[in-house]
C-alpha positions as CSV (number, residue, x, y, z in Angstrom):
1,X,-24.4,0.3,-53.3
2,X,-22.6,2.7,-50.8
3,X,-24.4,5.1,-48.5
4,X,-25.3,8.4,-50.3
5,X,-25.3,6.7,-53.6
6,X,-29.0,7.6,-54.1
7,X,-28.0,11.2,-53.7
8,X,-25.2,10.8,-56.2
9,X,-27.6,9.1,-58.6
10,X,-30.1,11.9,-58.3
11,X,-27.4,14.5,-59.0
12,X,-25.9,12.4,-61.8
13,X,-29.2,11.9,-63.6
14,X,-30.0,15.6,-63.2
15,X,-26.7,16.4,-64.9
16,X,-27.2,13.8,-67.6
17,X,-30.7,15.0,-68.3
18,X,-29.6,18.6,-68.5
19,X,-27.2,17.4,-71.2
20,X,-29.3,15.0,-73.2
21,X,-32.8,16.2,-72.8
22,X,-31.9,19.8,-72.2
23,X,-29.8,20.3,-75.3
24,X,-32.4,22.6,-76.8
25,X,-32.1,24.9,-73.7
26,X,-28.3,24.7,-73.3
27,X,-27.6,25.7,-76.9
28,X,-30.6,28.0,-77.2
29,X,-28.7,31.3,-77.1
30,X,-26.8,30.1,-80.2
31,X,-29.7,28.6,-82.2
32,X,-32.0,31.5,-81.4
33,X,-29.5,33.8,-83.2
34,X,-28.9,31.6,-86.3
35,X,-32.4,30.4,-86.8
36,X,-35.5,32.5,-87.3
37,X,-39.0,31.8,-85.9
38,X,-40.1,29.8,-89.0
39,X,-37.0,27.5,-88.8
40,X,-37.6,27.1,-85.1
41,X,-41.3,26.2,-85.7
42,X,-40.6,23.7,-88.4
43,X,-37.9,22.0,-86.4
44,X,-40.2,21.8,-83.4
45,X,-43.0,20.3,-85.5
46,X,-40.7,17.4,-86.8
47,X,-39.6,16.7,-83.2
48,X,-43.3,16.6,-82.1
49,X,-44.2,14.2,-84.8
50,X,-41.2,12.0,-83.9
51,X,-42.3,12.0,-80.3
52,X,-45.7,10.6,-81.2
53,X,-44.2,8.0,-83.6
54,X,-41.8,6.9,-80.9
55,X,-44.7,5.8,-78.7
56,X,-46.7,4.2,-81.5
57,X,-43.8,2.3,-83.1
58,X,-42.7,0.1,-80.2
59,X,-45.8,0.6,-78.0
60,X,-43.7,2.4,-75.3
61,X,-42.3,-0.8,-73.9
62,X,-39.8,1.1,-71.9
63,X,-42.5,1.8,-69.3
64,X,-42.5,-1.9,-68.3
65,X,-38.9,-1.8,-67.1
66,X,-39.6,-0.7,-63.6
67,X,-42.2,-3.5,-63.3
68,X,-39.7,-5.9,-64.7
69,X,-37.2,-4.9,-62.0
70,X,-39.7,-6.2,-59.4
71,X,-40.9,-9.3,-61.3
72,X,-37.6,-10.3,-63.0
73,X,-35.0,-8.9,-60.6
74,X,-32.2,-11.2,-61.8
75,X,-33.1,-11.0,-65.5
76,X,-33.3,-7.2,-66.1
77,X,-30.4,-7.1,-68.7
78,X,-32.0,-9.9,-70.6
79,X,-35.4,-8.1,-70.4
80,X,-33.9,-4.9,-71.7
81,X,-32.1,-6.6,-74.5
82,X,-35.4,-8.2,-75.6
83,X,-37.0,-4.8,-75.6
84,X,-34.3,-3.4,-77.9
85,X,-34.7,-6.3,-80.3
86,X,-38.5,-5.7,-80.3
87,X,-38.0,-2.1,-81.2
88,X,-35.6,-2.8,-84.0
89,X,-38.0,-5.3,-85.6
90,X,-40.9,-2.9,-85.4
91,X,-38.9,0.0,-86.8
92,X,-38.3,-1.7,-90.2
93,X,-41.8,-1.3,-91.7
94,X,-41.9,2.4,-90.6
95,X,-38.6,3.1,-92.3
96,X,-39.8,1.4,-95.5
97,X,-43.0,3.3,-95.5
98,X,-41.2,6.6,-94.9
99,X,-39.1,5.9,-98.1
100,X,-41.9,4.7,-100.3
101,X,-44.7,7.1,-99.3
102,X,-42.7,10.2,-98.2
103,X,-44.8,12.7,-100.2
104,X,-48.1,11.3,-99.1
105,X,-47.1,11.1,-95.5
106,X,-45.6,14.5,-95.5
107,X,-48.9,16.0,-96.8
108,X,-50.8,14.1,-94.2
109,X,-48.5,15.3,-91.4
110,X,-48.2,18.9,-92.7
111,X,-44.4,18.8,-93.3
112,X,-42.3,18.5,-96.4
113,X,-42.0,15.0,-97.6
114,X,-38.2,15.1,-97.3
115,X,-38.6,15.4,-93.5
116,X,-40.7,12.2,-93.0
117,X,-37.7,9.9,-93.0
118,X,-35.9,12.2,-90.5
119,X,-39.0,12.1,-88.2
120,X,-39.0,8.3,-88.3
121,X,-35.3,8.0,-87.7
122,X,-35.6,10.4,-84.8
123,X,-38.5,8.4,-83.4
124,X,-36.4,5.1,-83.5
125,X,-33.6,6.8,-81.7
126,X,-36.0,8.2,-79.1
127,X,-37.4,4.7,-78.5
128,X,-34.0,3.1,-78.0
129,X,-32.9,6.0,-75.8
130,X,-36.0,5.6,-73.6
131,X,-35.1,1.9,-73.0
132,X,-31.5,2.8,-72.3
133,X,-32.4,5.5,-69.8
134,X,-34.9,3.4,-67.9
135,X,-32.6,0.5,-67.7
136,X,-29.7,2.5,-66.3
137,X,-32.1,4.2,-63.8
138,X,-33.1,0.9,-62.3
139,X,-29.5,0.1,-61.6
140,X,-28.4,3.6,-60.7
141,X,-25.7,3.6,-63.4
142,X,-25.6,7.3,-63.5
143,X,-21.9,7.7,-64.5
144,X,-22.5,5.8,-67.8
145,X,-25.5,8.0,-68.4
146,X,-23.5,11.2,-67.9
147,X,-20.7,10.2,-70.2
148,X,-23.0,9.1,-73.0
149,X,-25.1,12.2,-72.6
150,X,-22.1,14.5,-72.8
151,X,-20.9,12.9,-76.0
152,X,-24.4,13.0,-77.5
153,X,-24.7,16.7,-76.6
154,X,-21.3,17.6,-78.2
155,X,-22.2,15.8,-81.4
156,X,-25.7,17.2,-81.6
157,X,-24.9,20.8,-80.9
158,X,-21.6,21.0,-82.7
159,X,-22.6,19.3,-85.9
160,X,-25.9,21.1,-86.1
161,X,-24.3,24.5,-85.8
162,X,-21.7,23.6,-88.4
163,X,-24.4,22.4,-90.8
164,X,-26.6,25.4,-90.3
165,X,-23.8,27.8,-91.1
166,X,-22.5,25.8,-94.1
167,X,-24.4,23.1,-96.0
168,X,-27.8,24.2,-94.9
169,X,-27.5,28.0,-94.7
170,X,-30.6,28.4,-96.9
171,X,-32.7,25.8,-95.0
172,X,-31.4,26.1,-91.5
173,X,-34.0,23.8,-89.9
174,X,-32.5,21.0,-92.0
175,X,-29.1,21.6,-90.5
176,X,-30.6,21.4,-87.0
177,X,-32.4,18.2,-87.8
178,X,-29.6,16.4,-89.7
179,X,-27.2,17.2,-86.8
180,X,-29.6,15.7,-84.4
181,X,-30.1,12.6,-86.5
182,X,-26.4,12.0,-86.6
183,X,-26.1,12.3,-82.8
184,X,-29.0,10.1,-82.0
185,X,-27.9,7.6,-84.6
186,X,-24.5,7.2,-82.9
187,X,-26.2,6.9,-79.5
188,X,-28.6,4.2,-80.9
189,X,-25.7,2.2,-82.2
190,X,-24.1,2.3,-78.7
191,X,-27.3,1.3,-77.0
192,X,-27.8,-1.7,-79.3
193,X,-24.2,-2.9,-79.0
194,X,-24.2,-2.4,-75.2
195,X,-27.4,-4.3,-74.6
196,X,-26.6,-7.2,-76.8
197,X,-23.1,-7.6,-75.3
198,X,-24.5,-7.7,-71.8
199,X,-27.3,-10.2,-72.7
200,X,-28.5,-11.6,-76.0
201,X,-32.3,-11.2,-76.6
202,X,-34.0,-14.3,-75.0
203,X,-37.3,-15.4,-73.7
204,X,-39.0,-13.0,-76.1
205,X,-42.3,-15.0,-76.0
206,X,-42.4,-14.3,-72.3
207,X,-41.1,-10.8,-72.1
208,X,-42.9,-9.2,-75.1
209,X,-46.4,-10.1,-74.0
210,X,-45.5,-9.1,-70.4
211,X,-44.3,-5.7,-71.6
212,X,-47.2,-5.1,-73.9
213,X,-49.8,-5.8,-71.2
214,X,-48.3,-2.9,-69.3
215,X,-47.4,-0.6,-72.1
216,X,-50.2,-0.9,-74.7
217,X,-52.7,1.0,-72.5
218,X,-50.0,3.7,-72.0
219,X,-49.7,4.4,-75.7
220,X,-52.9,6.6,-75.9
221,X,-51.7,8.2,-72.7
222,X,-48.3,8.9,-74.2
223,X,-49.7,10.3,-77.3
224,X,-52.1,12.4,-75.3
225,X,-49.2,13.7,-73.2
226,X,-47.4,14.8,-76.4
227,X,-50.6,16.5,-77.5
228,X,-51.0,18.1,-74.1
229,X,-47.5,19.4,-74.3
230,X,-47.3,20.3,-78.0
231,X,-50.7,20.6,-79.6
232,X,-50.6,24.3,-78.8
233,X,-47.8,24.8,-81.4
234,X,-49.8,23.2,-84.2
235,X,-52.9,25.1,-83.3
236,X,-51.1,28.4,-83.1
237,X,-49.7,27.7,-86.5
238,X,-53.2,27.1,-87.9
239,X,-55.2,29.6,-85.9
240,X,-52.8,32.4,-85.4
241,X,-49.4,32.7,-87.1
242,X,-46.0,31.0,-87.4
243,X,-44.5,33.8,-85.3
244,X,-46.9,33.1,-82.5
245,X,-46.1,29.4,-82.7
246,X,-42.4,30.2,-82.6
247,X,-42.7,32.5,-79.5
248,X,-44.8,29.9,-77.7
249,X,-42.3,27.1,-78.6
250,X,-39.5,29.3,-77.3
251,X,-41.2,29.9,-74.0
252,X,-41.8,26.2,-73.6
253,X,-38.2,25.5,-74.3
254,X,-37.2,27.9,-71.5
255,X,-39.6,26.2,-69.2
256,X,-38.3,22.8,-70.1
257,X,-35.3,23.5,-67.9
258,X,-37.5,22.8,-64.9
259,X,-39.2,19.9,-66.6
260,X,-35.8,18.3,-67.1
261,X,-34.9,18.8,-63.4
262,X,-38.2,17.3,-62.2
263,X,-37.8,14.4,-64.7
264,X,-34.4,13.6,-63.2
265,X,-35.9,13.5,-59.7
266,X,-38.7,11.3,-61.0
267,X,-36.3,8.9,-62.6
268,X,-34.6,8.1,-59.3
269,X,-37.8,8.3,-57.3
270,X,-39.6,5.6,-59.3
271,X,-37.6,2.5,-58.3
272,X,-37.6,3.6,-54.7
273,X,-41.3,4.2,-54.7
274,X,-42.0,0.8,-56.2
275,X,-39.9,-0.8,-53.5
276,X,-41.7,1.1,-50.7
277,X,-45.1,0.1,-52.1
278,X,-44.0,-3.5,-52.2
279,X,-43.0,-3.2,-48.5
280,X,-46.3,-1.4,-47.7
281,X,-44.3,1.5,-46.2
282,X,-46.8,4.3,-46.8
283,X,-45.4,6.5,-44.0
284,X,-42.0,6.7,-45.6
285,X,-43.5,7.6,-49.0
286,X,-45.4,10.4,-47.4
287,X,-42.4,11.8,-45.5
288,X,-40.1,11.7,-48.6
289,X,-42.7,13.2,-51.0
290,X,-43.3,16.1,-48.5
291,X,-39.7,17.1,-48.8
292,X,-39.5,16.7,-52.5
293,X,-42.7,18.7,-53.1
294,X,-41.6,21.5,-50.8
295,X,-38.3,21.7,-52.7
296,X,-40.1,21.7,-56.0
297,X,-42.4,24.5,-54.9
298,X,-39.4,26.8,-54.0
299,X,-37.6,25.9,-57.2
300,X,-40.6,26.6,-59.5
301,X,-41.5,29.8,-57.7
302,X,-37.9,31.1,-58.0
303,X,-37.9,30.0,-61.6
304,X,-41.0,32.0,-62.5
305,X,-39.3,35.1,-61.1
306,X,-36.2,34.9,-63.3
307,X,-38.0,33.4,-66.4
308,X,-38.6,36.7,-68.2
309,X,-35.0,37.6,-67.9
310,X,-34.0,34.2,-69.1
311,X,-36.1,34.8,-72.2
312,X,-34.4,38.1,-72.9
313,X,-30.8,36.8,-72.3
314,X,-31.2,33.5,-74.0
315,X,-33.4,34.5,-76.9
316,X,-32.3,38.0,-77.7
317,X,-34.4,40.5,-79.5
318,X,-36.1,38.0,-81.7
319,X,-37.9,36.3,-78.9
320,X,-38.3,39.1,-76.2
321,X,-42.1,39.1,-76.7
322,X,-42.2,35.6,-75.2
323,X,-41.6,36.9,-71.7
324,X,-45.3,37.2,-70.9
325,X,-46.1,33.6,-71.8
326,X,-43.2,31.9,-70.0
327,X,-44.5,32.4,-66.4
328,X,-47.6,30.3,-66.6
329,X,-45.8,27.7,-68.7
330,X,-43.1,27.3,-66.0
331,X,-45.9,27.0,-63.4
332,X,-47.4,24.1,-65.5
333,X,-44.2,22.2,-65.1
334,X,-44.9,22.1,-61.3
335,X,-48.2,20.4,-61.8
336,X,-46.6,18.0,-64.2
337,X,-44.3,17.0,-61.4
338,X,-47.1,16.6,-58.9
339,X,-48.8,14.3,-61.5
340,X,-45.7,12.1,-61.5
341,X,-46.2,11.4,-57.8
342,X,-49.8,10.4,-57.8
343,X,-49.7,8.5,-61.1
344,X,-47.0,6.2,-59.8
345,X,-49.8,4.4,-57.8
346,X,-51.5,3.5,-61.1
347,X,-48.3,2.2,-62.6
348,X,-47.5,0.1,-59.6
349,X,-50.9,-1.6,-59.6
350,X,-50.7,-1.9,-63.4
351,X,-53.9,0.1,-63.8
352,X,-52.6,1.9,-66.8
353,X,-55.9,2.0,-68.6
354,X,-57.0,4.8,-66.3
355,X,-53.9,6.7,-67.2
356,X,-54.8,6.4,-70.9
357,X,-58.4,7.5,-70.4
358,X,-57.6,10.5,-68.4
359,X,-54.8,11.6,-70.7
360,X,-56.9,11.3,-73.8
361,X,-59.8,13.2,-72.1
362,X,-57.5,16.0,-71.0
363,X,-55.9,16.2,-74.5
364,X,-59.3,16.6,-76.1
365,X,-60.2,19.2,-73.6
366,X,-57.1,21.2,-74.3
367,X,-57.9,21.1,-78.1
368,X,-61.4,22.4,-77.3
369,X,-60.3,25.2,-75.0
370,X,-57.5,26.3,-77.3
371,X,-59.8,26.4,-80.3
372,X,-61.7,29.2,-78.4
373,X,-58.7,30.9,-76.6
374,X,-56.1,31.0,-79.4
375,X,-58.0,33.1,-81.9
376,X,-58.8,35.6,-79.2
377,X,-55.6,35.7,-77.1
378,X,-52.9,34.1,-79.2
379,X,-49.9,32.5,-77.6
380,X,-50.4,34.2,-74.2
381,X,-53.9,32.6,-74.0
382,X,-52.3,29.2,-75.0
383,X,-49.9,29.5,-72.1
384,X,-52.6,29.9,-69.5
385,X,-54.6,27.1,-71.1
386,X,-51.5,24.9,-70.5
387,X,-51.5,25.8,-66.8
388,X,-55.2,25.1,-66.5
389,X,-54.9,21.8,-68.3
390,X,-52.0,20.5,-66.1
391,X,-53.9,21.4,-63.0
392,X,-56.9,19.4,-64.1
393,X,-54.6,16.6,-65.2
394,X,-53.1,16.4,-61.7
395,X,-56.4,16.5,-59.9
396,X,-58.0,13.8,-62.0
397,X,-55.1,11.4,-61.5
398,X,-55.0,12.2,-57.8
399,X,-58.7,11.2,-57.5
400,X,-58.1,7.9,-59.4
401,X,-55.0,7.0,-57.4
402,X,-56.9,7.5,-54.1
403,X,-59.6,5.2,-55.3
404,X,-57.0,2.5,-56.2
405,X,-55.0,2.8,-53.0
406,X,-57.1,3.8,-50.1
407,X,-54.4,4.2,-47.4
408,X,-53.0,7.7,-47.5
409,X,-49.7,8.0,-49.4
410,X,-49.3,11.7,-49.7
411,X,-49.9,14.7,-47.4
412,X,-53.0,16.5,-48.8
413,X,-52.0,19.7,-47.0
414,X,-48.7,19.7,-48.8
415,X,-50.1,18.7,-52.2
416,X,-53.0,21.3,-52.2
417,X,-51.3,23.9,-50.2
418,X,-48.3,24.1,-52.5
419,X,-50.7,24.0,-55.5
420,X,-52.6,27.0,-54.3
421,X,-49.4,28.9,-53.5
422,X,-48.0,28.3,-57.0
423,X,-51.2,29.4,-58.7
424,X,-51.3,32.6,-56.6
425,X,-47.6,33.2,-57.2
426,X,-48.2,32.8,-61.0
427,X,-51.1,35.4,-61.0
428,X,-49.0,37.9,-59.0
429,X,-45.9,37.5,-61.2
430,X,-48.0,37.7,-64.4
431,X,-48.9,41.3,-63.4
432,X,-45.3,42.1,-62.7
433,X,-43.6,41.0,-65.9
434,X,-42.4,44.5,-66.6
435,X,-41.4,45.2,-63.0
436,X,-38.3,43.2,-62.3
437,X,-37.5,45.1,-59.1
438,X,-40.7,44.0,-57.3
439,X,-40.4,40.4,-58.7
440,X,-36.9,40.0,-57.3
441,X,-38.0,41.6,-53.9
442,X,-40.6,38.8,-53.8
443,X,-37.9,36.3,-54.6
444,X,-35.8,37.4,-51.6
445,X,-38.9,37.1,-49.4
446,X,-39.3,33.6,-50.7
447,X,-35.7,32.5,-50.3
448,X,-35.2,33.8,-46.8
449,X,-37.7,31.5,-45.0
450,X,-36.9,28.6,-47.4
451,X,-33.2,28.9,-46.7
452,X,-33.8,29.0,-43.0
453,X,-35.9,25.8,-43.2
454,X,-33.3,24.0,-45.2
455,X,-30.6,25.1,-42.8
456,X,-32.5,23.7,-39.9
457,X,-33.5,20.4,-41.7
458,X,-30.7,19.8,-44.1
459,X,-30.1,16.4,-42.7
460,X,-33.7,15.3,-43.4
461,X,-33.4,16.7,-46.9
462,X,-30.2,14.7,-47.6
463,X,-31.8,11.6,-46.1
464,X,-34.7,12.0,-48.4
465,X,-32.2,10.9,-51.1
466,X,-29.3,9.1,-49.5
467,X,-31.2,6.6,-47.3
468,X,-33.3,5.3,-50.2
469,X,-30.5,3.8,-52.2
470,X,-29.5,1.4,-49.4
471,X,-33.1,0.2,-49.1
472,X,-33.4,-0.4,-52.8
473,X,-30.1,-2.4,-52.8
474,X,-31.4,-4.6,-49.9
475,X,-34.4,-5.6,-52.1
476,X,-32.3,-6.6,-55.1
C-alpha cells in the first residue's frame, strides 16, 4: 500500500459512510417535506426493530473480522465468505416466521403486521452489509466501498421519493420502507456474489465457532446499544406523543451526521490499533489518539453551534421545535466516539463479556431515567438523558479497559479535559439556542486557536493518518 493510503482510506470511508449510513441525513430536506411526523416515527420504529433483529439473527459475527485479520491473515476472504453463508442460513427461519406469523409478531412489536416482513428483510441486508463493510475496512478497499455506497444511495433515495409521491401517497412511510428494501436487496445480492466469487465458503466448522466465541457476548451489547440510541423514541411514543417522538427522531438524525463521521474514523482506526497492540506500541497509540480526540472535540463543538440552524434549514417549519433538543444529542455523539477508543482494548483481548454487561446495565438505566424524565420534560428531557447516559457509558468502559490493560494507552488529561470542555460547551450553548449571534461569536473564538494549532502541527495531523497504513501493510 502506498504512502498516504491510510489518509485516503480515512477520507474514502468518510465519504462512503456519508452516502450509505447518512442517507437519512442527506435526503432529509426532501423527506421532511413529503412525510409528516407520524410517517417519520413509524419508519424509524421499523428501522429500529430491524437493527435489533440484525444482531440477533446472525449473532453479529461481523465483529470477529478484525480478530480474524490477526489470527487468519491469509484466509480473510475465506473467513468473510463463511460469515456470509452463515448469515444466509440463519435468515431462512426468520423469513418463514415473518410470513406465517406476521399479525402476531406485529402486535408483539407494536407495528402493523404488513411491516414485519419488511423489518426482517431489512435486518438481513443490514447483517450482510456489516460483513461487507468490515471486510473492506480490513483491506482498505475504500474505492469499492464508495462506488457501491453511491449506487445504494441513488436507488434508496430516488425510488423512495418516487414511491411516496405515487404508489404510496396515502401511506408514505411504506414508500420510504419499500424503496429502502429494494436498495438494500440489490446491495445484498452484490455482497453475496462478490464474496462467493472471491472465495467459496470453507472451513465452516473452524470459522463459525471462532466467530461465535467473539460475537455471542456482543449480542446483548449490540441490542443494548440500539436501545441506548433508540429506546427514547419508543418511550416518547408511549409516555408523551407521536409528535414528540418525531421531533426527537429528527434531532437524532441531524446529530447522526457526526456519528457517521466518527464511525468512519473508527473503521480505519481499528485495524491499525489492533496492529499496534500486537506490537506493544502503547506510545504510538497514545500519540495518535491525542490528535484524533482533539480534532473530534473541535468538530463536535462547532457542530453544536450550527445544529439549531441545520434543524431549521433541513427540516423546515414542521421540525423547527427540535432545535432545543439537538445540541445535547450532538454532544452525546462525542462521548460515543470516546467510547470507541477505550472499548477497543476489550475487543482486542476478547473480553467482550464486559462490553455486554456494561451495555445492558446502561440500557436499563436509560429506561429507568427516561421513565421519570419524559413524562415531565418530554423530548428535551430525553435529549439530556442521552447525553448523561453516553457519559456514563464511556466512563464505565474506560475503567474496565484500564483494569484489563494496565499500561497507559490514552492520555487522561486529553480524555477528561476534552470531556469537561464539551459538557461545559453544551450547557452554555443550550442557553443560547435563540441567540445565534453569540453562538457564532463563540464559534469564531473556538476556530481561531484551533486553526492556529493545526497550521503549526499540520504535518503531525497528517501523519496520524498516513503513517499508519504502511505499518499495517508490513504486518500483513
